[in-house]
C-alpha positions, 0 to 999 in steps of 0.5 A: 747881474749886469745885462752884458754879463748875463749875455756873455753867460748865455753865449749870446754875444758874437761881436761888439763895436765897443765892448768896454764903452757899452758896458760902462754906458749900461751900468750908468744909463737906461739905454735905448736899443733897437732890432729890426725885421723885414716883412719878407713874409707874413710870419716870423720863424724861430730863427728870427726870435734870436736877436729879439730874445736878447732885446727882451732881456734888455727890456727886463733889465729896465732898458728901452727897446724899439722894434723896427718893422722894415716897411721900406727895407722890406721892399728892397731885400737884404742881400745877406745870406743869399746867393741870388736876387730876392723876388720883389714883392708888391707894396700891397703884399709888403703892407700885409706882411707889416701888419702881420709881423706887427701883430706878432710882435705885440703879442710877444713883447707888449705886456702891461709890465713892459708898456714902454716898448716902442714899435716903428716902421722905417717906411714912415721916414723914407716915403717922402725922400726924393732920389736927389735928397737920398744921394746928397744927404746919405749917398755922399757919406758912403765910400764905394770901396768900403761898401764893396768890402762888406761881407754881405756885398763881397759874397755876392760879387761873383754871382752879381748884385743889383744896385737895389740890394747894394743900397740896402746897407745905406737904408739900414744905416739911415734907420740907425741915424734916424732912431739915434736922433729921434728916439735916443737909440744908442745900440743896434743888435742883430744876427752875425750877418748884420755886422756890416750893416750895423757898422755902416750905421755907426759910421753914418752917425759919426759923420752926421753927429760927430765922432763923440756920438755914443752909439754901439753895435752888438751881434748874436752868434750864428745859430747852428745845431750840433750836427752842423745844420741850420737851426730852426728847420725841421723835416717839414720846413721852417718852424713858424710862429704863426699857429696856422703855419706851424701848430702849437703841437708841432712847435712844442714837438720841435723843442721837445726833440732837441738834441742833448748836445743843443738843449742847454744852449737853447735854454740859455738863448730862448728862455728866461730861466735863471742861471741856477735853474739852467745849471740844474737842468744841464746836470740832469742832461748829463746824469739822466738824459733819458728823462729829457727833462731839459727838453720838456722844460724848454718846450713848455717855456717856448710854447707858453711864450710864443702861443699861450698856456692853453696852447701848451696844455693842448700840445701836451694833451695831444703828445700824451694821447699819441704816446699812449695810443688813447686818442679818444679824448681828442677833439677834431681840431686836436687831431688835425693838429697832431696828425698833420704830418702823418700819412693821410687818406680820404674816404667817403662817408658810406658804410663799408666793411673794415677789411675792404676799407683798409685795402681800398685806402692802401693802409693794408696791402691785401685783404689777407694781410688786413684779416691777419692784422685784425685777427691778431689785434694789431688794428686800432680804430680811434683808439679802440682795438678791433678784432671782428672781421665783420666790423663796418666803418661808418661816419658814426665811427669818426671824430665830429664826422671828419676824421678816423684814426687807424693805428697799425701796430704800436706806432704806425698811425694813419689819418683818414679824412671823410669827404 
């Protein structure tokens, strides 16, 4: 299947500057293309992945992708999608973020089979540029009226926009021109909100290199969930690719909890499963949604891709332990990951009667209720049902001297940290 046809089937194309020209070019050439991300933080989240998954599909089709880390544009701030000025970061913080994002990109997209992938930093070709050269060589090619009409700028005119953020589209256009000349990059891809920046880059290329210059732009649709809310958020905030920010278990659960109305769209966007495999899963969503097989495949594919096979196995192990209630086989690290968002209490390591301990922590509202729940077998400590009112809680009851898990009823878990 032609890469363009595949992207169309996956509903991954929003706009193209020259659809027919791009199709003809990729049918007869190995195209070099680029996608960029600014180092505004030290990790990407799942929303950032959307254009890079398209880039990866080009890569798997034999084309030549270039990843751009915006060490220069990241110091300015892209005004798109914002109603106010971005807080500027120090150059040291930007560099730390560049290093962190570069490591993430290498982990995700650099493999032995795809060693042709190239990574660049736009700070490298802008750091020596003087303000006079910037204005003469680049600023002279941008019409103020055209810049003001771009959606990313027009949406900010009422609330106000600084010259710094206003100039962002010039810097991004310079990136496209530089990569066109130095790396033969012919295609820039990005989210729907990048359309104005991409077309500005194409205009600059044609002004500098001539109208016959073959260059293209392609954007990916804005991703919304079926309920109309923004994709990539959970109750706890953004779903990060950094396991220190979002554990592999939480990452796995995010995909596993996908709505039936969204899961096929996500399979198309984010996995490398074939059309036949996705069509089969789509049929199962219709015929037997209760099994949630499509969600399980999606969660497994994404956790393997972003983290590892070992991380996936751990996420499944935690999920199964929580579902069954048998948490005894979990390690302290797995408990910390799996219970991160559950009610958490702190207790000393001194020995104490279970009834008093539950009440003192606030897990039980009263000693009467605690005795009743214990007697009825409604309290489990570390997966073991407790019915003896004389039971004492000691450090020996814990996982590695760190945690005690209390389950009250079928689903009410509490994590107690021993301090």
